Backbone as numpy.savetxt, mean C-alpha at the origin, in Angstrom:
# Nx Ny Nz CAx CAy CAz Cx Cy Cz
5.25 23.32 -16.00 6.25 23.48 -14.81 6.29 21.59 -14.26
6.55 20.89 -14.45 7.04 19.75 -14.17 6.40 18.84 -12.94
5.75 17.92 -13.61 4.91 17.50 -12.26 5.97 17.24 -11.06
5.12 16.83 -10.48 6.17 16.34 -9.70 6.21 14.56 -9.46
7.66 14.17 -9.20 8.22 12.96 -9.05 7.76 11.86 -7.75
7.18 10.91 -7.70 7.02 10.20 -6.80 7.85 8.12 -7.41
8.68 8.17 -6.46 9.61 6.83 -7.11 9.24 5.65 -6.15
8.39 4.59 -6.80 8.25 3.16 -6.04 8.77 1.93 -6.61
9.54 1.23 -5.05 10.22 0.08 -5.63 8.98 -0.77 -5.19
9.23 -1.41 -6.63 7.90 -2.98 -6.54 8.85 -3.96 -6.80
8.04 -4.85 -5.77 8.52 -5.90 -5.74 8.46 -7.15 -6.75
8.57 -7.77 -7.68 8.82 -8.54 -8.45 8.07 -7.97 -9.73
6.77 -8.51 -10.26 5.72 -7.93 -10.89 3.98 -8.99 -10.92
3.48 -8.01 -10.50 2.18 -8.29 -10.34 0.81 -7.63 -10.39
1.06 -6.26 -10.18 -0.02 -4.66 -10.12 0.84 -3.60 -10.69
1.67 -4.30 -11.02 2.36 -2.99 -11.46 2.40 -1.79 -11.91
1.22 -2.07 -12.72 0.05 -1.03 -14.08 -0.33 -0.57 -13.43
-1.21 -0.65 -12.16 -1.86 0.01 -11.29 -1.30 1.81 -11.05
-0.21 1.57 -11.01 1.30 3.29 -10.85 0.66 3.86 -12.20
0.80 3.06 -13.30 0.58 4.92 -14.65 -0.62 4.94 -14.90
-1.56 4.01 -14.33 -3.04 4.54 -14.31 -3.62 5.50 -13.51
-3.04 5.42 -12.08 -3.15 6.21 -11.13 -2.44 7.82 -11.91
-1.47 7.67 -12.28 -0.16 8.65 -12.75 -1.65 9.72 -13.51
-1.79 8.88 -14.52 -2.47 9.57 -15.77 -4.02 10.09 -15.10
-4.47 9.74 -14.06 -5.48 10.68 -13.68 -4.96 11.85 -12.65
-4.28 11.67 -11.80 -3.44 12.49 -11.52 -2.58 13.84 -11.46
-2.16 13.12 -13.20 -1.60 13.61 -13.83 0.21 14.28 -12.99
0.83 13.33 -12.96 2.20 13.31 -11.97 2.93 12.31 -12.55
4.09 12.31 -12.07 4.86 10.66 -13.00 5.21 10.40 -11.30
4.96 8.77 -11.91 5.19 7.89 -10.64 5.95 6.41 -11.09
6.90 6.72 -11.56 8.11 5.63 -11.80 8.53 4.46 -10.60
8.50 3.40 -11.55 8.28 2.25 -10.57 9.52 1.20 -11.42
10.46 1.02 -9.81 11.34 0.14 -10.23 11.04 -1.10 -9.33
11.91 -2.19 -9.91 11.41 -3.83 -9.34 13.05 -4.57 -8.79
12.40 -4.77 -7.49 13.32 -5.96 -7.10 12.91 -6.82 -7.27
13.44 -7.65 -6.91 13.41 -9.25 -8.05 14.11 -10.14 -6.34
12.83 -11.57 -6.06 12.99 -12.68 -4.71 11.92 -13.38 -5.34
11.81 -14.15 -4.26 10.93 -15.21 -4.40 9.48 -13.89 -3.99
8.61 -14.38 -4.45 7.05 -13.61 -4.54 6.11 -14.88 -3.38
6.90 -15.52 -2.70 5.81 -16.76 -1.78 5.54 -15.53 -0.40
4.75 -15.36 0.03 3.98 -14.69 0.87 4.11 -15.42 2.32
5.29 -16.01 2.65 5.86 -16.47 3.68 6.88 -15.37 4.54
7.27 -15.13 6.08 7.64 -14.61 6.54 9.07 -14.60 6.28
9.86 -15.77 6.13 11.29 -15.56 6.03 11.47 -15.04 5.10
10.89 -15.04 3.61 11.12 -15.24 2.42 10.63 -13.15 2.15
9.40 -13.10 2.92 9.32 -11.93 3.18 10.75 -10.48 3.92
11.03 -11.12 4.61 12.17 -10.68 4.94 13.35 -10.37 4.29
13.51 -11.27 3.61 14.44 -11.21 2.70 14.18 -10.11 1.65
13.28 -10.54 0.89 12.75 -9.22 0.00 12.35 -7.27 0.67
12.42 -7.74 1.98 12.33 -5.93 2.11 13.85 -6.03 3.10
15.21 -6.14 2.65 15.77 -6.03 3.47 17.05 -4.82 2.84
17.27 -4.69 3.19 18.61 -3.23 3.49 19.45 -3.26 2.22
19.22 -4.42 1.53 20.38 -4.12 0.23 19.69 -4.52 -1.15
18.28 -5.10 -0.46 17.64 -5.39 -1.89 16.62 -3.50 -1.56
16.19 -3.24 -1.18 15.43 -1.63 -1.20 16.67 -0.43 -1.38
18.37 -1.00 -1.05 18.97 0.29 -1.59 19.79 -0.06 -2.75
19.32 -1.52 -3.49 19.26 -1.12 -5.02 18.38 -0.62 -5.77
17.21 -1.08 -4.70 15.64 -0.31 -5.09 15.82 1.50 -6.00
16.58 2.17 -4.63 16.08 3.87 -4.52 17.86 3.68 -5.74
18.38 2.59 -5.83 19.53 3.11 -7.39 19.06 3.19 -8.20
18.47 2.09 -8.65 17.51 1.89 -9.76 16.48 3.65 -10.06
16.08 4.00 -8.52 15.19 4.91 -8.77 16.19 6.47 -9.22
16.90 6.54 -9.06 17.99 7.49 -8.58 17.79 8.75 -10.44
17.92 8.20 -11.65 17.90 9.09 -12.41 16.19 9.43 -12.86
15.54 8.88 -12.09 14.05 9.49 -12.25 14.44 10.88 -11.55
15.14 10.82 -10.07 14.79 11.84 -9.73 13.80 12.52 -8.89
13.70 11.58 -7.96 12.29 11.26 -7.15 12.55 12.31 -6.04
11.20 13.02 -6.02 11.29 13.83 -4.40 10.53 13.06 -3.26
10.50 12.01 -3.20 9.96 11.14 -2.36 10.26 9.42 -3.15
9.93 8.54 -2.10 10.84 6.68 -2.58 9.68 6.31 -1.93
8.70 5.60 -1.84 8.25 4.42 -1.66 8.08 3.15 -1.40
8.47 2.03 -0.64 8.85 0.79 -0.93 7.18 0.08 -1.06
6.38 -0.19 -1.92 5.40 -0.83 -2.33 5.03 -1.88 -1.87
5.14 -2.56 -1.15 4.85 -3.17 -0.54 4.43 -3.42 1.22
3.62 -4.31 1.06 2.57 -4.16 2.16 3.98 -5.78 3.20
3.18 -7.00 2.70 3.84 -7.71 3.45 5.32 -8.12 3.66
5.95 -6.98 2.50 7.76 -7.23 2.55 7.73 -5.90 3.97
7.28 -4.92 4.28 6.89 -4.15 5.70 6.58 -4.21 6.55
5.58 -5.21 6.89 4.63 -4.84 8.40 5.18 -6.25 9.23
5.99 -7.29 8.10 6.51 -8.42 8.76 7.75 -8.11 9.48
8.33 -7.33 9.10 9.48 -6.25 10.26 8.42 -6.27 11.80
7.68 -5.50 11.69 6.99 -5.05 12.84 6.90 -3.44 12.90
6.10 -2.93 13.77 6.14 -1.77 13.23 7.12 -0.88 13.62
8.75 -1.26 14.82 9.59 -0.50 15.14 10.26 -0.97 13.49
10.67 -2.26 13.38 11.05 -2.59 12.17 11.01 -1.95 11.07
9.54 -1.56 10.75 8.99 -1.01 9.50 9.48 0.79 9.64
9.53 1.43 10.69 10.19 3.12 10.76 11.41 2.60 10.43
12.66 1.28 10.98 13.67 1.00 10.92 13.97 1.44 9.29
13.14 0.47 8.69 13.05 0.27 7.10 13.19 1.38 6.69
12.52 2.52 6.46 12.35 3.44 5.55 13.07 4.42 6.10
13.59 4.59 7.39 14.51 5.20 8.17 16.19 5.67 6.83
16.28 3.45 6.82 17.46 3.35 5.71 17.26 3.88 4.42
15.82 3.23 4.30 15.70 3.49 2.46 15.80 5.35 2.13
15.50 6.08 3.26 15.75 7.78 3.00 17.02 7.61 2.90
17.59 7.21 3.69 18.98 7.82 4.22 19.77 7.56 2.25
19.59 6.16 2.22 19.87 5.31 0.86 19.59 5.97 -0.26
18.46 6.61 -0.09 17.72 7.64 -1.63 17.69 9.08 -1.56
18.44 9.16 -0.70 18.79 10.92 -0.20 16.82 11.98 -0.30
16.35 11.44 -0.23 15.07 12.26 0.67 13.87 11.30 0.90
12.81 11.99 1.63 12.02 10.90 2.76 11.03 9.75 2.10
10.88 8.80 2.50 10.83 7.47 2.40 9.31 7.17 3.46
9.14 5.80 2.75 8.05 5.27 3.34 7.44 4.31 2.98
6.71 3.66 3.10 6.38 2.34 2.79 4.58 1.75 2.71
3.96 0.90 2.40 2.84 0.65 2.67 2.63 0.68 3.52
3.12 -0.57 4.18 2.38 -1.03 5.85 1.59 0.64 6.38
3.23 1.94 6.90 3.05 2.97 7.75 1.87 3.39 6.68
2.18 3.60 4.98 1.49 3.87 4.84 -0.31 4.49 5.19
-0.77 2.85 4.76 -1.90 2.52 5.44 -2.64 3.49 7.42
-1.53 2.92 8.11 -1.93 3.91 8.76 -2.08 5.30 8.92
-1.30 6.04 7.98 -1.29 7.46 7.66 -2.78 7.60 6.80
-3.02 6.80 5.81 -3.94 6.84 5.61 -4.97 6.46 6.71
-5.47 6.04 7.41 -6.21 5.48 7.94 -6.44 6.81 9.75
-5.46 7.84 9.98 -5.34 8.89 10.74 -5.68 9.63 9.92
-5.36 10.49 8.82 -5.72 11.11 8.41 -7.74 11.11 7.90
-8.21 9.67 7.54 -9.71 10.11 7.16 -10.27 9.88 9.10
-10.02 9.87 10.07 -10.17 9.43 11.14 -10.46 8.30 11.24
-10.19 7.05 10.31 -10.60 5.80 10.79 -9.67 5.24 11.93
-10.60 4.46 12.87 -10.15 3.83 13.97 -10.62 2.43 14.14
-11.35 2.09 13.04 -12.56 0.67 13.20 -12.06 -0.29 11.78
-11.54 -1.22 11.91 -11.88 -1.60 9.77 -11.87 -2.90 9.93
-11.82 -3.28 9.08 -12.31 -4.84 8.40 -10.70 -5.07 7.77
-10.43 -6.41 7.12 -9.09 -5.98 6.11 -9.70 -7.46 5.68
-9.39 -7.24 4.13 -9.31 -8.85 3.86 -8.42 -8.60 3.01
-7.79 -9.63 3.38 -6.06 -9.87 3.02 -6.10 -11.13 2.00
-5.26 -11.07 1.55 -5.01 -12.26 0.14 -4.29 -13.41 0.46
-3.52 -12.39 2.14 -2.13 -13.75 2.66 -2.77 -15.23 2.82
-1.43 -15.75 3.29 -1.77 -16.95 4.19 -1.96 -16.02 5.43
-2.90 -16.82 6.67 -3.27 -16.70 7.68 -2.47 -16.13 8.70
-1.16 -17.02 8.41 -0.32 -16.53 9.64 0.57 -14.58 9.14
0.16 -14.61 8.04 0.77 -13.09 7.55 -0.31 -12.45 8.12
-1.19 -12.34 7.40 -2.72 -11.83 7.40 -2.51 -11.07 9.22
-2.22 -11.52 9.93 -2.24 -11.73 11.15 -1.19 -10.63 12.08
0.09 -10.61 11.46 1.16 -9.58 11.42 0.72 -8.55 11.08
0.16 -8.43 9.98 -0.83 -6.73 10.09 -1.92 -6.46 10.60
-2.71 -7.60 11.14 -3.70 -6.93 12.21 -2.37 -6.53 13.57
-1.74 -7.07 13.85 -0.56 -6.66 14.82 -0.24 -5.25 14.94
0.49 -5.39 13.72 0.79 -3.53 13.20 0.05 -2.74 13.37
-1.42 -3.47 12.80 -2.43 -1.90 12.65 -3.04 -1.98 14.15
-2.79 -3.00 15.34 -3.46 -2.71 16.50 -2.24 -1.92 17.00
-1.11 -1.55 16.81 0.01 -0.72 17.32 -0.03 0.49 17.09
-0.92 0.87 16.02 -1.25 2.38 15.13 -2.49 2.43 16.42
-2.89 1.60 16.63 -4.59 2.65 17.72 -5.53 2.17 16.94
-5.29 1.06 15.49 -6.57 1.11 14.37 -6.62 -0.91 14.60
-8.38 -0.41 15.44 -8.85 -2.27 15.68 -9.14 -2.59 14.96
-8.96 -3.59 14.52 -9.19 -4.28 12.96 -10.66 -5.70 13.93
-11.80 -5.33 13.28 -13.03 -6.08 13.89 -13.72 -7.43 12.98
-12.64 -6.98 12.10 -13.00 -8.66 11.25 -11.48 -9.23 10.00
-11.34 -9.79 10.51 -10.04 -10.56 9.21 -10.43 -11.35 8.49
-10.00 -11.74 7.33 -10.12 -12.41 5.89 -8.73 -13.21 5.90
-8.58 -14.36 5.22 -7.69 -14.67 4.92 -7.68 -15.57 3.30
-7.55 -15.05 1.80 -7.46 -15.35 1.39 -6.52 -17.05 1.12
-5.57 -16.90 1.55 -4.52 -17.98 2.02 -3.85 -18.36 0.69
-3.92 -16.74 -0.77 -3.03 -17.33 -1.73 -1.72 -17.37 -1.55
-1.18 -18.10 -1.82 0.42 -18.38 -1.11 1.64 -17.18 -2.48
1.03 -16.96 -3.38 2.18 -15.86 -4.00 1.29 -14.78 -4.77
2.42 -13.63 -4.37 2.46 -12.53 -5.65 1.62 -12.66 -6.82
2.23 -13.52 -7.46 1.69 -13.33 -8.92 0.29 -14.06 -9.17
-0.07 -15.22 -8.80 -1.49 -15.59 -8.35 -2.18 -14.35 -7.88
-1.96 -13.55 -6.94 -2.82 -12.61 -6.66 -2.89 -10.98 -7.87
-1.99 -11.05 -8.22 -2.24 -10.34 -9.53 -3.32 -11.42 -10.74
-2.67 -12.05 -10.68 -4.47 -12.55 -11.18 -5.69 -12.51 -11.38
-6.06 -11.54 -9.88 -7.26 -11.54 -9.58 -8.00 -11.17 -10.68
-8.98 -11.08 -11.66 -10.35 -10.37 -12.13 -11.11 -9.14 -10.74
-11.27 -7.86 -12.06 -12.11 -6.84 -11.31 -13.26 -7.91 -10.49
-13.80 -8.63 -11.23 -15.34 -9.49 -10.80 -14.64 -10.18 -9.21
-13.32 -10.89 -9.33 -13.18 -11.51 -7.78 -12.29 -10.14 -6.85
-11.92 -9.34 -7.36 -11.80 -8.25 -6.65 -12.95 -8.13 -5.74
-14.33 -7.53 -6.12 -15.40 -7.04 -6.03 -15.87 -8.61 -4.89
-15.77 -9.49 -4.76 -16.22 -10.74 -4.23 -15.46 -10.55 -2.85
-14.52 -10.48 -3.54 -13.71 -10.69 -2.58 -14.26 -9.25 -1.09
-13.92 -8.07 -1.53 -14.19 -7.01 -0.75 -15.82 -7.29 -0.37
-16.54 -7.50 -1.01 -18.57 -7.95 -0.67 -18.08 -8.54 0.53
-17.29 -9.79 0.42 -17.70 -11.11 1.52 -16.37 -10.51 2.84
-15.94 -9.29 2.73 -15.18 -9.67 4.12 -14.84 -8.62 4.71
-16.69 -7.39 4.63 -17.01 -6.61 5.39 -17.39 -6.96 6.47
-17.35 -5.36 7.32 -18.25 -5.49 9.22 -19.03 -4.66 9.14
-20.06 -4.75 9.47 -20.56 -3.90 10.07 -20.42 -2.90 11.10
-19.68 -3.29 11.88 -18.92 -2.16 13.11 -17.70 -1.25 11.89
-16.68 -1.80 10.69 -15.47 -1.12 10.49 -16.18 -0.36 9.91
-15.48 1.24 9.82 -15.42 2.52 8.99 -15.01 2.30 7.84
-14.24 1.34 7.90 -13.35 0.84 6.32 -12.75 -0.07 6.31
-12.65 -0.68 4.62 -12.08 -1.76 4.82 -10.83 -1.52 3.99
-10.06 -2.22 4.35 -8.46 -2.58 3.76 -8.21 -3.39 2.88
-7.45 -3.41 2.27 -7.25 -4.61 1.04 -5.41 -4.74 1.19
-4.73 -5.29 2.29 -3.19 -4.96 2.43 -2.55 -5.74 1.14
-2.24 -5.65 -0.34 -1.34 -6.20 -1.44 -1.64 -5.47 -2.43
-0.39 -5.35 -2.17 0.20 -4.28 -3.72 0.30 -4.88 -5.05
0.25 -6.41 -5.50 0.25 -7.69 -5.97 -1.50 -7.54 -6.21
-2.59 -6.58 -6.00 -3.42 -6.78 -6.34 -4.19 -5.62 -7.22
-4.96 -5.68 -8.04 -5.00 -4.71 -8.58 -6.58 -4.18 -8.41
-6.11 -3.02 -8.25 -7.55 -2.07 -7.15 -7.47 -0.61 -7.73
-7.03 -0.74 -8.47 -7.25 0.77 -8.89 -8.13 1.66 -9.56
-8.20 0.52 -10.59 -9.44 1.22 -11.58 -11.34 0.84 -10.92
-11.10 0.09 -9.63 -12.58 -0.50 -9.18 -12.37 0.30 -8.21
-12.09 1.51 -7.58 -11.76 1.69 -5.96 -13.57 2.61 -5.83
-13.71 3.00 -7.06 -15.38 3.70 -6.69 -16.20 3.04 -6.22
-15.93 1.88 -7.84 -17.77 0.66 -7.55 -16.88 0.21 -6.56
-16.33 -0.35 -5.71 -15.92 -0.99 -4.44 -16.33 0.11 -3.16
-16.08 1.10 -3.33 -16.94 2.06 -1.93 -18.60 2.29 -2.23
-18.83 2.14 -4.08 -19.94 1.95 -4.05 -21.21 0.81 -3.39
-20.51 -0.02 -3.41 -20.70 -1.68 -3.13 -20.88 -1.70 -1.84
-20.11 -0.62 -0.84 -20.06 -1.16 0.63 -20.94 -0.02 1.49
-20.70 1.28 0.48 -21.39 2.49 1.44 -20.24 2.96 2.39
-18.58 2.42 2.26 -18.33 3.00 2.82 -16.49 2.80 2.57
-15.22 3.58 3.30 -14.24 4.42 2.75 -13.83 2.75 2.56
-13.31 2.13 0.99 -12.16 1.14 1.26 -10.72 1.58 0.67
-9.84 1.01 1.29 -8.38 1.88 0.84 -7.46 0.46 0.78
-6.70 0.41 -0.66 -6.24 -0.75 -1.35 -4.88 -0.06 -1.14
-3.76 -1.43 -1.44 -2.42 -0.96 -0.82 -1.67 -0.15 -1.70
-2.18 -0.41 -2.96 -1.33 0.42 -4.18 -1.91 2.15 -4.57
-3.35 2.09 -3.58 -3.75 3.25 -3.54 -2.91 4.48 -2.23
-3.20 3.73 -1.33 -2.68 4.54 -0.11 -1.20 4.58 -0.15
-0.25 4.35 -1.07 1.23 3.80 -1.60 1.45 5.31 -2.14
0.68 5.26 -3.41 0.03 6.56 -4.08 0.02 7.89 -3.36
-0.66 7.41 -2.34 -1.21 8.87 -1.56 -0.17 9.16 -0.72
0.92 7.77 0.11 1.68 8.28 0.39 2.95 9.04 0.55
3.59 8.72 -0.87 4.38 8.67 -1.26 3.88 10.53 -2.08
2.73 10.72 -2.54 2.45 12.42 -2.43 1.90 13.19 -1.61
1.64 12.39 -0.42 1.83 13.74 0.72 2.81 13.87 1.29
4.46 12.85 1.48 5.55 13.45 1.62 6.12 14.58 0.74
5.89 14.66 -0.29 6.11 15.85 -0.57 5.26 17.18 -0.67
4.03 16.86 -0.24 2.84 18.29 -0.12 2.26 17.97 -1.46
2.14 17.24 -2.41 1.78 17.53 -3.70 0.50 16.21 -3.60
-0.68 16.06 -2.34 -1.57 15.06 -2.90 -3.05 15.92 -3.92
-3.07 15.78 -4.89 -3.95 16.61 -5.57 -5.57 16.04 -5.44
-6.80 16.72 -5.28 -8.26 15.45 -5.21 -8.33 14.91 -6.41
-8.74 13.49 -6.28 -9.16 12.85 -7.53 -10.22 11.85 -6.84
-12.01 11.98 -7.00 -12.57 11.05 -7.00 -12.24 9.64 -7.49
-11.72 9.38 -8.78 -11.77 8.57 -8.99 -10.48 7.52 -8.64
-10.10 8.04 -7.81 -9.50 6.74 -6.73 -9.58 7.26 -5.40
-11.48 7.32 -5.12 -11.72 6.67 -4.06 -11.66 8.17 -3.03
-12.01 7.57 -2.00 -13.24 8.53 -0.61 -11.25 9.06 -0.42
-10.00 8.51 -0.39 -8.39 8.74 0.37 -8.61 10.01 -0.48
-8.53 9.95 -1.73 -8.48 10.87 -2.96 -9.54 12.33 -2.95
-10.77 11.90 -2.59 -11.88 12.55 -2.93 -11.75 14.16 -1.91
-11.00 14.65 -1.31 -10.61 15.87 -0.35 -9.41 15.99 0.33
-8.75 17.06 0.31 -6.99 17.31 1.41 -7.76 16.75 2.46
-6.95 16.20 2.39 -6.80 15.12 4.59 -5.67 15.72 5.16
-5.66 15.93 6.20 -4.49 15.85 7.08 -4.13 15.45 8.02
-2.86 14.92 7.43 -2.35 13.77 8.41 -2.56 14.22 9.89
-2.73 13.40 10.95 -2.28 13.88 12.68 -1.15 12.90 12.88
-0.07 12.56 13.10 0.61 11.46 13.74 0.08 11.41 15.31
0.55 10.48 15.47 -0.02 9.98 16.76 1.09 10.67 17.72
């Protein structure tokens, strides 16, 4: 029996090797297609990066893989449109791809709801003005951000160079005792290999961008296997309850 396939549209290059790493753990196919634009964490540039034409092109690149679902693997390039804009964005993507679609921002909301998480801390790599848009996006979904930090890194390429030790430091420095989970919202950051270590260090759930993106794609096709190596989100089967 052929493994299920979920396709991912990924901006430029940074931490896309998280996807084959997760695919090996899950025993599934997670092909990645790249679209290109500036990798600046700036609002105007992010709006262009997540534009309908660019995502349509990404869907065309993935078509030969025959994915059962497609996910826009970019947090900032989805939440920058606001809650309704992000939903419109994935509806247009689904129409272009001909299969169910979602995005990393919507995946964070779905994952938090599946886990029953209502209070979170956010450890963002973005500049503060961009990070605050993510906080607003979560608030619209009923998720309270009890602490938010901004590392102020201007480009995705720079985020992609962070070492496992630096990711761990960012995580430990930005937790909050009232948070049920810590969210790390940048698909440019390598996190898949260190998820169990991060959760053990904090003693709570850690949700990272590439992790929730992969989970969301598998959820769309009803094929989410358990895999403790990918953190609490994958440690058992969770039922997503919509708002």
